C-alpha positions as CSV (number, residue, x, y, z in Angstrom):
1,M,-4.9,-47.3,10.9
2,E,-4.2,-51.0,10.5
3,L,-3.0,-53.1,13.4
4,L,0.3,-54.9,13.0
5,P,0.1,-58.6,12.1
6,D,1.2,-61.3,14.6
7,L,4.9,-60.6,14.3
8,A,5.9,-64.0,15.5
9,T,4.3,-65.6,12.4
10,L,6.3,-63.4,9.9
11,T,9.3,-64.6,8.1
12,D,12.4,-62.4,8.0
13,A,11.6,-61.5,4.4
14,D,8.0,-60.6,5.3
15,L,9.2,-58.5,8.2
16,K,11.6,-56.6,6.0
17,Q,8.9,-56.1,3.3
18,L,6.5,-54.8,6.0
19,I,9.2,-52.3,7.2
20,K,9.8,-51.2,3.6
21,D,6.1,-50.8,2.9
22,L,5.5,-48.7,6.0
23,Q,8.5,-46.5,5.3
24,E,7.2,-45.8,1.9
25,E,3.8,-44.9,3.3
26,E,5.4,-42.6,5.8
27,R,7.4,-40.9,3.0
28,E,4.1,-40.4,1.0
29,I,2.3,-38.9,4.1
30,S,5.2,-36.7,4.9
31,Y,5.3,-35.4,1.3
32,Q,1.5,-34.6,1.4
33,R,2.0,-32.8,4.8
34,R,4.8,-30.6,3.3
35,L,2.5,-29.8,0.3
36,L,-0.3,-28.8,2.6
37,H,2.0,-26.6,4.7
38,G,3.2,-24.9,1.6
39,K,-0.4,-24.2,0.4
40,I,-1.2,-22.8,3.9
41,D,1.8,-20.5,3.8
42,I,0.8,-19.2,0.4
43,L,-2.8,-18.6,1.5
44,R,-1.7,-16.9,4.7
45,A,0.7,-14.6,2.8
46,E,-2.1,-13.6,0.4
47,Y,-4.4,-12.9,3.2
48,Q,-1.8,-10.8,5.0
49,A,-1.1,-8.9,1.8
50,R,-4.8,-8.2,1.4
51,L,-5.1,-7.0,5.0
52,K,-2.1,-4.6,4.5
53,A,-3.6,-3.3,1.3
54,A,-7.0,-2.6,2.9
55,G,-5.4,-0.5,5.6
56,P,-5.5,-0.5,9.4
57,E,-9.0,0.8,9.7
58,T,-10.3,-2.3,7.8
59,I,-8.4,-4.6,10.1
60,L,-9.8,-2.9,13.2
61,S,-13.3,-3.0,11.9
62,Q,-13.1,-6.8,11.8
63,V,-12.3,-7.0,15.5
64,D,-15.2,-7.7,17.9
65,V,-14.1,-5.4,20.7
66,E,-16.9,-6.4,23.1
67,S,-16.1,-10.1,22.7
68,L,-12.3,-9.4,23.0
69,T,-12.9,-7.4,26.2
70,E,-14.9,-10.2,27.7
71,I,-12.3,-12.8,26.8
72,L,-9.5,-10.7,28.2
73,A,-11.5,-10.1,31.4
74,G,-12.0,-13.9,31.7
75,K,-15.8,-13.6,31.4
76,A,-16.1,-15.6,28.2
77,A,-14.5,-18.4,26.4
78,P,-12.5,-17.6,23.2
79,P,-14.4,-18.2,20.0
80,A,-13.8,-21.6,18.3
81,A,-11.2,-21.3,15.5
């Protein structure tokens, strides 16, 4: 991230342009964030649908019961996500 220029040296027009430029950059970043959230939501929904289709025994077979027991008992740190 760029540091701000010496604000005392900017003209009013320069300051207004800098504000406009940063607002546009913020809009672009916000748009990209919304797109990413949408993609994540779609992927999560697909994953959930696959888990439901596979049935409950498949879901339970993916759980490491021993690690879960240790975590809940406070004997181990949770795995990194």
